[in-house]
DRENLOSE-152160 format. One line per 8 residues: number of its first residue (from 1); their letters; for each residue y negated, z, x negated of C-alpha. Coordinates in steps of 0.001 Angstrom, whole numbers, plus 524288, in hexadecimal, padded with zeros to 5 digits. Layout:
REM DRENLOSE-152160
NUM> A> Y Z X ~ ...
***
This chain:
REM DRENLOSE-152160
1> MPRFRFAA> 80000 80000 80000 ~ 7F2A9 7FC70 7FA2C ~ 7EB76 80867 7F560 ~ 7DEEF 805CE 7FCDF ~ 7E65C 805FC 809DA ~ 7ECA8 81310 80714 ~ 7DFB5 8189F 80270 ~ 7D928 81415 80EF1
9> VCRVMACL> 7E383 81B05 816F4 ~ 7E161 8278E 80F54 ~ 7D2AA 826A6 811C7 ~ 7D522 8250E 82054 ~ 7DDDC 8310B 82045 ~ 7D3A7 838BE 818E6 ~ 7C982 8352A 8232C ~ 7D2AF 839BA 82DCA
17> VFGFVGPA> 7D493 846BB 826F0 ~ 7C6F3 849C0 82223 ~ 7BE3A 841A7 82AF3 ~ 7C38F 8450E 8384E ~ 7C8BD 852DD 836D5 ~ 7BE5D 85D12 83922 ~ 7BE33 86AB9 8334F ~ 7C310 870CF 83FFD
25> EASTVAMY> 7CFE5 86943 83F11 ~ 7D226 8670D 83090 ~ 7DF0F 86001 82E8D ~ 7E945 8604B 8240B ~ 7EEF9 85340 82027 ~ 7FCEE 850A9 81BE4 ~ 8007F 84324 81706 ~ 80E7C 83F09 814D3
33> GDFRVQGT> 8175C 83354 815E0 ~ 820A2 82ACA 80E3C ~ 82136 81E29 8068C ~ 82D89 815E8 80603 ~ 83108 80A2A 7FDB2 ~ 83E2F 8035E 7FD5D ~ 845EA 7F754 7F9E3 ~ 84FED 7F276 803C4
41> FFANQNYT> 85ABE 7E860 802C2 ~ 85FB9 7E494 81047 ~ 8696D 7D979 81215 ~ 86D6B 7D407 81F53 ~ 863B5 7DB0C 827D9 ~ 86794 7D88D 835F9 ~ 87510 7D593 83017 ~ 870B5 7C786 82DC3
49> GWNASGTQ> 8660C 7C810 82376 ~ 85D11 7C232 82DC6 ~ 8537D 7C873 83717 ~ 85891 7CC2A 84497 ~ 855F7 7BEA6 84A41 ~ 85C29 7B77B 83EC7 ~ 84FB3 7B031 83B5A ~ 84BD9 7B69D 82E64
57> TEDRLNMW> 85304 7BA3E 821EE ~ 851FE 7C7C7 81BE8 ~ 84BF0 7CB4A 80ECF ~ 855E1 7D4E0 80984 ~ 84D95 7DC9C 7FFD9 ~ 84105 7E35D 803FD ~ 83882 7EE34 7FE86 ~ 83250 7F6F4 808BF
65> QRLRLHAD> 82839 801BC 808BB ~ 82132 80A55 8129C ~ 817B2 815B5 81306 ~ 8160D 8207E 81D16 ~ 80A3F 82992 81C24 ~ 8077D 834AF 8259B ~ 7FB70 83D38 82645 ~ 7FBE1 8496A 82ECA
73> FTANENLS> 7EE9D 84F3F 83222 ~ 7F12F 85D31 836AD ~ 7E64C 8657B 83C5B ~ 7EF74 870BA 83F97 ~ 7FD55 872E9 8446C ~ 7F940 86DF8 851DF ~ 7F1E2 8618C 84E30 ~ 7F50D 8563F 8452E
81> FRLGLWVN> 7F3D2 84790 843B7 ~ 7FD34 83E23 83D02 ~ 7F8EF 83166 836BC ~ 803DE 828D7 831A4 ~ 801EB 81CB9 82954 ~ 80C10 81354 8243C ~ 80E53 80759 81C31 ~ 81A00 8029E 823F3
89> NQTWGHGE> 826B6 7FD52 81E65 ~ 823BD 7F0CD 8171F ~ 82A5E 7E896 80CD5 ~ 8249F 7E615 7FF7A ~ 81D96 7D90D 7FEC9 ~ 81B35 7D803 80D76 ~ 80FBB 7DBA0 8163F ~ 80741 7E64C 81082
97> LTAANPTV> 81048 7E74F 804B5 ~ 80D23 7D982 80022 ~ 80561 7D8CE 7F377 ~ 7F68C 7D893 7F58A ~ 7F81D 7D8DE 8044F ~ 7ED02 7E003 80B5B ~ 7F51D 7E24C 817B4 ~ 7F28D 7EFB7 81D6E
105> AIQPNQAY> 7FEAA 7F815 81B5E ~ 7FB13 80598 82067 ~ 7FCF8 80830 82EE0 ~ 7FC85 8147F 83731 ~ 809E2 817EA 83CC0 ~ 806EB 82577 84248 ~ 7FAAB 82BAA 847DA ~ 7FC2C 8371D 8510A
113> LQFTVPQT> 7F63A 84428 854BC ~ 7FE91 85036 856E8 ~ 7F9A2 85CF7 85C9B ~ 7FDED 868FF 86414 ~ 7F79E 86B67 8714F ~ 7EFB8 87818 87001 ~ 7F665 8845F 874F2 ~ 8036A 87D3E 8765F
121> SITVTAGY> 80EF4 87860 86E70 ~ 80D57 86A8A 87394 ~ 80C0E 86032 868FF ~ 8057E 85313 86B65 ~ 80711 8472F 86299 ~ 7FE64 83B70 86583 ~ 7FD59 82E80 85E7D ~ 805B7 824ED 856D9
129> QPLSLPHS> 8118F 82D28 8534B ~ 8203F 82D3C 850AF ~ 8272F 82CC8 85DD5 ~ 835DE 82DC2 85FEC ~ 83E14 8310A 86BA9 ~ 84861 83BAC 86945 ~ 85464 83880 8612E ~ 85E52 8400B 85928
137> SVFYDSVV> 85AB9 84046 84AC5 ~ 86731 83A79 84505 ~ 8640C 82DA1 84C04 ~ 8569C 82CCE 8458E ~ 84DD8 828B9 850F1 ~ 84D4D 824D3 85F2D ~ 85471 8192F 864F3 ~ 8495C 817C7 86F00
145> LGTDSGNS> 83CAE 81B2D 867D8 ~ 83CA4 81F43 85994 ~ 831F3 820FE 84F89 ~ 839EA 81DD2 8434C ~ 8347A 8294C 83B82 ~ 82693 82625 83F90 ~ 8274F 817A3 83C90 ~ 826E7 8138C 84ADE
153> DAAALVVN> 81CD9 81BFD 851D3 ~ 8165B 81B8F 85F31 ~ 8093D 81EF6 8654E ~ 80C67 82ABC 86DBE ~ 80873 837E0 8735C ~ 8132E 84222 871D4 ~ 81313 8501B 876EA ~ 81CD1 85A87 872DB
161> APLIEGKL> 81DF0 86791 879EF ~ 827AA 8729F 8776E ~ 82E3A 87732 883F8 ~ 83757 881A6 87E87 ~ 83334 885F5 870F2 ~ 83CCA 88116 866C0 ~ 8463C 87B81 870CA ~ 84031 87193 87A09
169> SATTGYAR> 8342B 868F9 87944 ~ 82EE2 85CEF 88004 ~ 828D5 850F4 879BC ~ 8224B 846B7 88216 ~ 81A5E 83AF6 87E43 ~ 81436 82E02 881A4 ~ 81387 821F4 87900 ~ 80D60 814A6 87ADE
177> LVDTNRTY> 8168F 80C0D 87325 ~ 810BB 7FEB4 87673 ~ 8038D 7FAB0 87C22 ~ 8026D 7EC0A 87AAD ~ 7F4F7 7E991 88089 ~ 7EECF 7F6AB 87D3B ~ 7E25C 7F907 8854C ~ 7E193 7EC80 88D3F
185> DTTTTQVG> 7EBFC 7E396 892A6 ~ 7EA8F 7D519 88FF8 ~ 7E60C 7D1CD 89DCC ~ 7E09A 7D8EC 8A99D ~ 7EE96 7DAD8 8AE75 ~ 7F4CB 7E7A6 8AA22 ~ 8017C 7E5F7 8A292 ~ 80B3D 7EFC9 89D61
193> DEFDLAFL> 8099F 7EE6D 88EB5 ~ 80D06 7FC48 88A2D ~ 8196C 80382 886E4 ~ 817AE 81228 8891A ~ 82199 81CF3 886E0 ~ 82223 82B38 88B24 ~ 82CDA 83499 8870F ~ 831A0 8429E 8883B
201> TLPLTVSG> 83AFE 849F5 87F49 ~ 84071 857AA 88118 ~ 84656 85C5A 8742F ~ 84EF3 86856 875F2 ~ 85385 87084 86A67 ~ 85D65 87B7F 86BC3 ~ 8670F 88138 86232 ~ 86E07 875E1 85B91
209> LQLTPWGA> 86932 86BBF 86561 ~ 85DC7 86253 86662 ~ 85D3A 85A57 872DD ~ 85201 85154 87695 ~ 85227 84A85 883C6 ~ 84760 8407C 8851E ~ 84200 835C2 88DAC ~ 8382D 82AB3 88C43
217> LGLLGRAA> 83133 82212 8960B ~ 82A7B 81557 8928C ~ 82206 80B78 8999F ~ 82337 7FDA5 89455 ~ 8195F 7F344 89822 ~ 81DD7 7E539 89A02 ~ 812F9 7E01D 8912B ~ 81515 7E9F2 88629
225> ALPSPLAN> 81702 7E231 8799B ~ 82299 7E953 873B9 ~ 825C3 7E772 86548 ~ 832E8 7E09D 86402 ~ 83B03 7EC76 85FBA ~ 83590 7F44E 86B0B ~ 8378C 7E929 874AB ~ 8459E 7E723 87047
233> GLLAAGAS> 8485E 7F586 87277 ~ 84240 7F66C 87FF8 ~ 8449C 7E95A 8867F ~ 850AA 7E29B 88BBC ~ 853E7 7D4DC 88748 ~ 852D2 7D082 89566 ~ 84448 7D39E 8954F ~ 8423C 7C78F 88CCB
241> LTPSGYAN> 84746 7BE46 8974A ~ 8399C 7BD2C 89D04 ~ 82CCF 7BCB8 89547 ~ 826FC 7C825 89CC8 ~ 83289 7D118 899FB ~ 830BC 7DC6C 8A350 ~ 82CDB 7D9FD 8B16A ~ 82656 7E740 8B31B
249> NQNAAVWT> 81925 7E9E1 8ACDA ~ 81DEF 7F766 8A8BA ~ 82BDB 7FC0A 8A67F ~ 830D9 809BE 8A47A ~ 83993 80DC5 89935 ~ 84129 81A7F 898B1 ~ 84986 82145 88E88 ~ 850B5 82E2F 88EE3
257> GASLTAEL> 85944 834BA 884DF ~ 85CDB 840AC 87CF9 ~ 85F38 843FE 86EB7 ~ 8681F 84ED2 869DC ~ 86ABB 85628 85D40 ~ 874C5 8611D 85D9F ~ 87AE3 869E2 85363 ~ 88983 86B78 85553
265> PAQFKVYG> 892FF 87549 84F4E ~ 8983A 872F6 84193 ~ 88B84 86CE4 83CB1 ~ 88BFC 860C8 84537 ~ 88026 85AAF 84BAC ~ 87FB2 850E7 856B9 ~ 87481 8479E 859B2 ~ 872EE 83ED7 8656C
273> DTVYGNVA> 869D9 836C4 86DDB ~ 86AE0 82FFC 87ADD ~ 860D1 826B2 880CB ~ 85F63 81E80 88D19 ~ 85456 814DD 88F5C ~ 85007 80B7F 89A0E ~ 844AF 801E1 899A7 ~ 83F6E 7F91C 8A48B
281> WADRARCG> 849D4 7FC4B 8AEA8 ~ 84080 7F85C 8B9AA ~ 83DC7 7EAD7 8B424 ~ 84629 7DE9B 8B463 ~ 8545E 7E266 8B217 ~ 85530 7DA01 8A5D6 ~ 84988 7E122 89FC0 ~ 84EA6 7EF0D 8A0C1
289> RQGWFTDL> 854D4 7F626 89551 ~ 85CC3 802A3 8963C ~ 866FC 808DB 88D9B ~ 86BDF 814E1 886A0 ~ 86E5A 81966 878C7 ~ 87519 82554 87305 ~ 8783F 82A75 8657F ~ 87FF6 835F0 86021
297> ALEYDGFT> 881F4 83B83 85273 ~ 88A01 84658 84C46 ~ 8863A 84C7A 83F39 ~ 88D64 85644 836BB ~ 88441 85EE0 82ED3 ~ 88E39 866FA 8277E ~ 88E52 85F88 81A97 ~ 88414 861E3 8102C
305> AFAPQLLG> 88568 8546F 809AA ~ 88421 84BC9 815CA ~ 88398 84BB8 824A3 ~ 88D2B 8429F 82B9A ~ 88893 83CCC 83877 ~ 88F28 83474 842CA ~ 88573 82D42 84B6B ~ 887F0 8248A 85718
313> WAGSGEDA> 88045 81D5E 86189 ~ 881ED 81461 86D3A ~ 87866 80CE4 875B5 ~ 87987 80492 881DA ~ 879D2 7F5E8 87F89 ~ 875E2 7E980 8867D ~ 87EBD 7E410 89106 ~ 88162 7D587 892BE
321> SLSNGSER> 875D2 7D2D2 89BCB ~ 86734 7D164 899CA ~ 86412 7D187 8A845 ~ 865DF 7E04F 8A961 ~ 85D86 7E3CC 89D96 ~ 86176 7EAD8 89125 ~ 86B56 7F5D2 88FF9 ~ 866D8 7FAD5 882A9
329> LPSIVTQW> 85E8E 80702 8810E ~ 8502E 80317 88112 ~ 84877 807F2 8755E ~ 83A97 80825 87031 ~ 83BEE 80A37 86172 ~ 84A0E 80CAB 85D5F ~ 84B25 81443 850A1 ~ 858D1 819A4 852EA
337> GPRGSFLF> 862E3 819F1 84816 ~ 86E88 82255 843DA ~ 86B85 8297A 83747 ~ 86F2F 8216E 82B52 ~ 873B8 8151B 83255 ~ 8702B 80817 82BFE ~ 870FF 8017D 8394E ~ 864FA 808AA 83E80
345> SADQYLTQ> 857B9 80D5C 839F0 ~ 85BC7 81B76 83821 ~ 85131 82248 83034 ~ 85402 81B47 8236B ~ 849D8 81DF1 818FB ~ 84770 80FAF 815AA ~ 843B6 803F3 81DE1 ~ 84C4B 7F7F6 82098
353> SSMSTTPQ> 85815 80107 820F7 ~ 8602A 7FDCC 82D07 ~ 8661C 7F2E1 83522 ~ 85D74 7F5F5 84104 ~ 868B4 7F6ED 84AB8 ~ 864AC 7F8E4 858F1 ~ 86AC5 80577 85E49 ~ 8695C 80151 86C8A
361> GSMGLVLN> 87535 7F98D 870D3 ~ 87DF7 7FEE1 86619 ~ 88710 80A07 8629E ~ 88C32 80F23 855D0 ~ 88F88 819CD 84C29 ~ 889E4 81E73 83F34 ~ 890DE 82730 8356E ~ 88635 82D19 82D2C
369> FDRISLLP> 8866D 835EA 82147 ~ 878E0 83BD3 8211B ~ 871D2 844CD 817A4 ~ 87B27 841AF 80C7B ~ 876DF 84A26 80113 ~ 87FBF 8494B 7F531 ~ 87581 8491F 7EA56 ~ 868C0 850C4 7E8D7
377> GLTSVLAF> 85D48 8494A 7EE66 ~ 865D1 83ED5 7F4A8 ~ 868BD 83DC2 80342 ~ 86FEA 832AC 809F1 ~ 874B1 82DA5 816FA ~ 8803E 8247E 8191F ~ 88338 81E5E 8265E ~ 88DEE 81587 82BC9
385> SYAAGTNS> 88A1D 80ECB 8387C ~ 890B4 806D6 84327 ~ 88A1B 800AC 84EF3 ~ 88EFC 7F824 85A21 ~ 8883F 7F155 8655B ~ 88851 7F537 873A2 ~ 880C4 7E930 87865 ~ 88765 7DE6E 88017
393> PAGLRKAV> 8886F 7D203 877CA ~ 88441 7CA08 883A0 ~ 87868 7D2D4 885AB ~ 873CA 7D14B 877A4 ~ 8766C 7C2B1 877CD ~ 86DD1 7C110 883C3 ~ 8635A 7C9E5 87DEE ~ 862DD 7C17D 871A0
401> AVTGGPGA> 861E9 7B52E 879E8 ~ 85654 7B988 88245 ~ 84E48 7C0B4 877E7 ~ 84CF6 7B64E 86D56 ~ 85931 7B742 86516 ~ 85F2D 7C17A 85C01 ~ 85581 7CB10 85635 ~ 84B84 7CA0F 86131
409> YVAMGQDL> 850C9 7D47B 86A83 ~ 85DF5 7D7CC 8648B ~ 86300 7D50B 856CE ~ 8704D 7D2FA 850AE ~ 87512 7DF08 84979 ~ 86AF9 7E7A2 85011 ~ 86E5F 7E624 85E7F ~ 87D27 7E6A0 85FBA
417> AQGERLYS> 885FC 7E06B 869E1 ~ 8933D 7E5CE 86D82 ~ 89C8D 7E1F8 86297 ~ 891F1 7E1B6 8581D ~ 8931D 7EC6F 84DCC ~ 88B59 7F199 8423C ~ 88FF6 7F965 83676 ~ 88749 7FF6F 82C18
425> VGSEHVYA> 886B0 808F1 820BD ~ 879B8 80EC3 81CA2 ~ 87567 81882 8126A ~ 868C2 81EF1 80E41 ~ 866A7 826F8 801F2 ~ 85A81 82F10 7FF3D ~ 85812 83498 7F1AD ~ 84C7D 83DAA 7EF4E
433> LSDAVKLI> 845E5 83941 7E2B7 ~ 83C0C 84438 7E51D ~ 83730 84C53 7F076 ~ 82E90 840FD 7F4C6 ~ 835ED 834B0 7F09D ~ 8431B 8303D 7F5C9 ~ 84BA2 824EA 7F170 ~ 85291 81E43 7FCD6
441> VETGWARG> 85E89 81574 7FC46 ~ 8637D 80F3D 808DE ~ 86F0A 80626 80AEB ~ 874CA 7FFA9 816E7 ~ 87F8B 7F663 81AF3 ~ 881F9 7F0EF 82886 ~ 88AF6 7E6F2 82E97 ~ 88B97 7E12F 83C33
449> EGFRGSIW> 897D2 7DC1F 842CA ~ 89A4F 7D4AC 84F4E ~ 88CD4 7CE84 8509E ~ 88D8F 7C4F0 85BE5 ~ 88960 7B6EF 859EA ~ 8880D 7B560 868AA ~ 87CBC 7BF1D 86828 ~ 8760B 7BD09 85B16
457> GQRMVNQA> 879FE 7AF28 857C0 ~ 88491 7AB04 84E36 ~ 87AA5 7A8B0 84365 ~ 87694 7B715 84360 ~ 88489 7BC18 84463 ~ 88980 7B36A 83957 ~ 87EC2 7B87E 8305D ~ 881D7 7C6F8 832B8
465> GNAWQGAL> 88710 7CEDC 82747 ~ 88606 7DBDA 82046 ~ 878AD 7E244 81EDE ~ 87570 7E986 8124C ~ 869B3 7F21C 80F69 ~ 8656B 7F9DF 8039B ~ 85860 80093 80172 ~ 85222 808B9 7F6C2
473> GLIYTF> 84585 81004 7F993 ~ 83C3D 81AED 7F5EC ~ 8357D 8243A 7FF42 ~ 829F2 82C7E 7FB1A ~ 82697 83751 804A5 ~ 81962 83DE5 80344
***
């Protein structure tokens, strides 16, 4: 990052601290973050070496870097403000990392106020902030709406209130996820161009048990311009059969679920989640999307050198028809992944580190050896994964046909039909060079079997082979 840009950011922060904070509310400032740089070799991404649509060829070796910088302005224990800045993941020689390129690199990725309502224990968080729906920790993040460790935030107002001290609390919130036209619509006719979400969680903690039931309600406007990953997670393939998509100006979306963590006898722990979602049930039948998803994991914590885990999941899949909508769980931002699996983004330290498998419409198992600690300063995780499809082959074939081909709505090796299978082995090794600097080594192998030429085309299926990944990186935490 050019020095003058970083210096300008520091001057802005100094103005915030010293120019706008009066003597009555003098703030303390804590700045922290991390810098990551890595080299990654990745062969046969998407199992083909092409992009998901089969129109571009991969470049197997890339160098990546990113920066996260947080500044917490704390007036007292009841009032604070977070400003987050980032230089997002980028490859050397491209974009802002091209030699002599004046492209602006620094962007805000968090900006929110947090305070306690006077004379209460109610906490309010307002602004652009990390926002995840409940999930059990061994599966990294939510299958419906995840923040990916603060990399995918949302503009929201969140209120937390304790109901029974130390045992039961309530968290409710509202987020505007999309507002295409902002203040004024494009004509004098009102159109639904927003996607709003409200949610309620009720985390309960008792001896050896954490249970969080939750629910979310959304309102999706027909004219809301959804980014493609969000649209693919919310919409049914049948919605593309007409240019206008939905018939209704506004459609409701609802999710309900629960997450569980329980300590069992003999040093076992069990983790689990269950979710049901339904979007646009009052619209045309082909536009609706409803489905379920569940996961379960068992961990043994009795060994000092490692923690074995067995993780499984299953989700409803598409049937053979488009006319009755989609049968997969609708999602907003899926960040779900079993710990350690190379098939999913599962909290790996480095970027470009998974096969990006879609959990909806699949089932599978992961055998994971976590927290391996055989040498001082070195910790590792090793995971063996298997996934199979629960989607009807006819349903996926029709979805590919009406949405523009493979990779547009569903992709080979990511969205799995019945009879299609994935196998993978992944490992991650973290060595502490010092208290602040870590050396990271990641490896991955994956193979797909049974890919159907009737869905993806024989050209894509004939190209499929083993995927290999290896990455070496450094992380400086400050």
